[in-house]
C-alpha positions in Angstrom: 42.8 73.6 44.1 44.1 70.5 45.6 44.0 70.7 49.5 45.3 67.2 50.9 45.1 67.9 54.8 42.3 69.3 56.7 42.4 70.4 60.3 40.7 67.3 61.5 42.8 65.2 59.8 45.8 66.7 61.4 44.2 66.5 64.7 43.7 62.7 64.4 47.1 62.2 63.1 48.9 59.4 65.0 52.6 59.2 65.0 54.7 55.8 66.2 56.5 56.5 69.5 60.2 55.4 69.3 62.7 55.6 71.9 65.1 58.2 70.3 61.9 59.9 68.7 61.0 63.7 69.0 59.6 65.4 72.1 56.0 64.1 71.9 54.8 67.5 73.6 57.0 69.7 71.1 55.0 67.8 68.1 51.6 68.2 69.7 52.1 72.0 70.3 53.3 72.6 66.7 50.5 70.4 65.4 48.0 72.4 67.6 49.4 75.6 65.8 49.0 74.0 62.6 45.5 73.1 63.1 44.5 76.7 64.2 46.2 77.9 60.7 44.4 75.5 59.0 41.1 76.4 60.6 41.5 80.2 59.9 42.5 79.2 56.2 39.5 77.3 56.0 37.1 79.7 57.1 38.9 82.6 55.1 38.2 80.2 51.9 34.5 79.7 53.0 33.9 83.3 53.2 35.6 84.1 49.7 33.7 81.5 48.1 30.5 82.8 49.4 31.7 86.4 48.3 32.5 84.9 45.1 29.2 83.5 44.6 27.4 86.6 45.7 29.5 88.8 43.3 28.7 86.5 40.1 25.0 86.3 40.9 25.2 90.3 41.2 26.8 90.2 37.9 24.2 88.0 36.4 21.4 89.8 37.7 22.7 93.7 36.6 21.1 94.6 33.4 23.5 94.8 30.8 24.2 98.7 29.8 23.6 99.4 26.2 26.0 102.1 24.7 24.9 105.7 24.7 24.9 106.5 20.9 26.8 109.9 20.5 25.2 112.8 19.1 27.5 112.4 15.6 26.2 108.8 15.4 22.5 110.4 15.7 22.8 112.8 13.0 22.9 115.5 15.1 25.3 118.4 15.1 25.7 121.7 17.0 24.4 123.4 13.8 21.2 121.3 13.9 20.9 121.8 17.7 21.1 125.8 17.2 18.7 125.5 14.4 16.2 123.8 16.7 16.8 126.4 19.4 16.1 129.2 17.1 13.0 127.7 15.5 11.8 126.9 19.0 12.4 130.6 20.2 10.8 132.2 17.0 7.7 129.9 18.2 7.6 130.8 21.5 8.4 134.3 21.3 6.8 134.9 17.6 8.1 138.3 16.2 8.8 140.1 19.6 12.4 138.8 19.0 12.7 141.0 16.0 11.3 144.2 17.5 
């Protein structure tokens, strides 16, 4: 981004006065409005730059998430889970299940 003017540069700008020139008070009034807009713009840009810096820092400091392995990728199926539950029930309850 190539910004050529700052609010200070606009404020300090001197124009040559001419007999048939523009109304000096109107030009000064308009330049005052431009200066206010530039100051608002500069503040907004500073806030956005700071927010951008903070977000980049937050991203860098956030641990990378590891993808969760799916049950199929781990070799576990519903049948395997049911079989394990059945064995666990037999172990905990023993022969009481079959009485």
